[in-house]
C-alpha positions in Angstrom: -39.4 65.5 12.5 -42.9 66.9 11.8 -44.5 63.7 12.5 -43.1 63.3 15.9 -44.3 67.0 16.9 -47.6 66.4 15.5 -48.2 63.1 17.6 -46.9 64.7 20.6 -49.6 67.3 20.2 -52.0 64.9 19.5 -50.8 62.9 22.4 -51.1 65.7 24.9 -54.5 66.8 23.9 -55.6 63.7 24.2 -54.2 63.1 27.5 -55.5 66.6 28.9 -59.2 65.6 27.8 -59.6 62.4 29.0 -57.4 63.1 32.5 -59.3 66.3 33.1 -62.6 65.3 32.2 -64.8 64.5 35.0 -67.3 61.7 35.2 -65.4 59.4 33.2 -64.5 55.8 34.0 -60.7 55.5 34.5 -60.2 52.6 32.4 -61.5 54.5 29.1 -58.9 57.1 29.3 -56.1 54.7 29.9 -57.1 52.5 26.6 -57.1 55.4 24.5 -53.9 56.8 25.7 -52.6 53.0 25.2 -54.0 53.3 21.8 -52.6 56.7 21.4 -49.3 55.5 22.1 -49.1 52.4 20.4 -50.6 54.6 17.1 -47.4 57.1 17.5 -45.2 54.6 18.1 -46.0 52.6 15.1 -45.8 55.4 13.4 -42.6 56.8 14.6 -41.0 53.4 14.7 -42.7 51.7 11.2 -39.6 52.7 9.4 -36.5 51.7 11.8 -38.6 48.3 12.6 -39.2 47.6 8.7 -35.6 48.3 8.0 -34.4 46.1 11.0 -36.7 43.5 9.6 -36.0 43.6 6.4 -32.2 43.6 7.2 -32.8 40.7 9.6 -34.8 38.8 6.4 -32.0 39.1 3.9 -29.4 38.3 6.7 -31.5 35.2 7.4 -31.7 34.1 3.9 -28.3 34.8 3.1 -27.0 32.2 6.4 -29.9 29.6 4.7 -28.1 30.2 1.0 -24.7 29.7 2.9 -25.8 26.8 4.6 -27.4 25.3 1.6 -23.9 25.6 -0.3 -22.0 24.1 2.6 -24.7 21.2 2.9 -24.2 20.3 -1.0 -20.2 20.6 -0.2 -20.3 18.4 2.3 -22.5 15.9 0.6 -20.4 16.2 -2.4 -17.1 15.4 -0.1 -19.5 12.4 1.6 -20.1 11.0 -1.4 -16.3 11.4 -2.7 -15.0 10.0 0.3 -17.5 7.2 0.1 -16.6 6.3 -3.3 -12.8 6.0 -2.4 -13.9 3.8 0.0 -15.9 1.4 -2.0 -12.6 1.5 -4.0 -10.3 1.1 -1.3 -11.6 -2.3 -0.9 -11.0 -3.2 -4.6 -7.7 -1.6 -4.1 -6.6 -3.6 -0.8 -7.9 -7.0 -3.0 -6.0 -5.9 -6.1 -2.6 -5.1 -3.9 -3.3 -8.3 -2.0 -3.5 -10.5 -5.5 -0.3 -8.5 -6.7 1.5 -9.3 -3.6 0.3 -13.4 -3.7 1.4 -13.1 -7.3 4.8 -11.9 -6.5 5.0 -14.4 -3.7 4.2 -17.1 -5.8 6.6 -16.2 -8.5 9.5 -15.8 -6.1 8.4 -18.9 -4.5 8.5 -20.6 -8.3 12.0 -18.9 -8.6 13.7 -20.0 -5.5 12.4 -23.6 -6.2 14.1 -23.3 -9.5 17.3 -21.9 -8.6 17.3 -24.6 -5.8 16.8 -27.0 -8.6 19.7 -25.7 -10.8 21.7 -25.2 -7.6 20.9 -29.2 -7.0 21.8 -30.2 -10.6 24.9 -28.2 -10.3 26.0 -30.0 -7.3 25.0 -33.4 -8.9 26.9 -33.0 -12.0 30.1 -31.5 -9.9 29.7 -34.7 -7.7 29.1 -37.1 -10.7 32.6 -35.3 -12.3 34.4 -36.2 -9.0 33.2 -39.5 -8.9 33.9 -40.1 -12.6 37.5 -38.8 -11.6 37.9 -40.9 -8.7 36.7 -44.1 -10.6 39.3 -43.3 -13.2 41.6 -42.6 -10.9 40.9 -45.8 -8.9 40.7 -47.7 -12.4 44.2 -46.7 -13.3 45.8 -47.4 -9.6 44.0 -50.8 -10.0 45.3 -51.3 -13.5 48.9 -50.4 -12.3 48.7 -52.9 -8.9 47.4 -55.5 -11.4 50.2 -54.8 -13.9 52.9 -54.6 -11.0 51.2 -58.0 -9.6 51.2 -59.5 -13.4 55.1 -58.9 -13.7 55.8 -60.1 -10.1 54.0 -63.2 -10.8 55.4 -63.6 -14.0 58.7 -62.8 -12.9 58.2 -65.7 -10.4 56.7 -68.0 -12.7 59.9 -67.3 -14.9 62.5 -67.7 -12.3 60.7 -71.1 -11.3 60.6 -72.4 -14.6 63.5 -71.3 -16.2 67.3 -73.2 -16.0 70.1 -72.1 -16.0 71.0 -73.3 -19.6 67.4 -71.9 -20.5 69.1 -68.6 -18.9 72.2 -69.1 -20.8 70.5 -69.4 -24.3 68.2 -66.3 -23.8 71.2 -64.3 -22.8 73.0 -65.3 -26.0 69.9 -64.7 -28.0 69.3 -61.3 -26.6 73.3 -60.6 -27.5 72.6 -61.5 -31.1 69.8 -59.2 -31.4 71.9 -56.5 -30.0 74.6 -57.3 -32.6 72.0 -56.9 -35.2 71.2 -53.7 -34.1 74.3 -51.8 -33.8 75.1 -52.7 -37.4 
């Protein structure tokens, strides 16, 4: 590198002049040496330092862009979640309303079914009662008829005398003879 060689030569020349000159205050040569060193360092390190700073600036800008992108994505996701959360209350209300509606429908169905079953039981009981009443009426008629026949028989036996009995037997025989022919 020609720049570094030149700077080395200048540096050694100035050092020789200031360190070996007599009668000067030692602060001045040190200050001049420092300025020379800094100038040479800046000349030598300018390009690598500039490249490093440029590269660092680019990476920081890329990181900032990435952070902005991630922030926007996070905000979009947050907005989406907040929207879903606000809809969640509405969905819960709809589910609750549907459940209440279904429960009411089930309650009405059970009441209707119970009423139908009660009506069937009532009709069945009425048929059984009606059948029992008819049976009882028939039994009562038979009993009444039997008692009426018994009573009539007793009355007839009490009031019919032996001559009436003969006359009835004779009439009955004549009727039977008329039927035979």
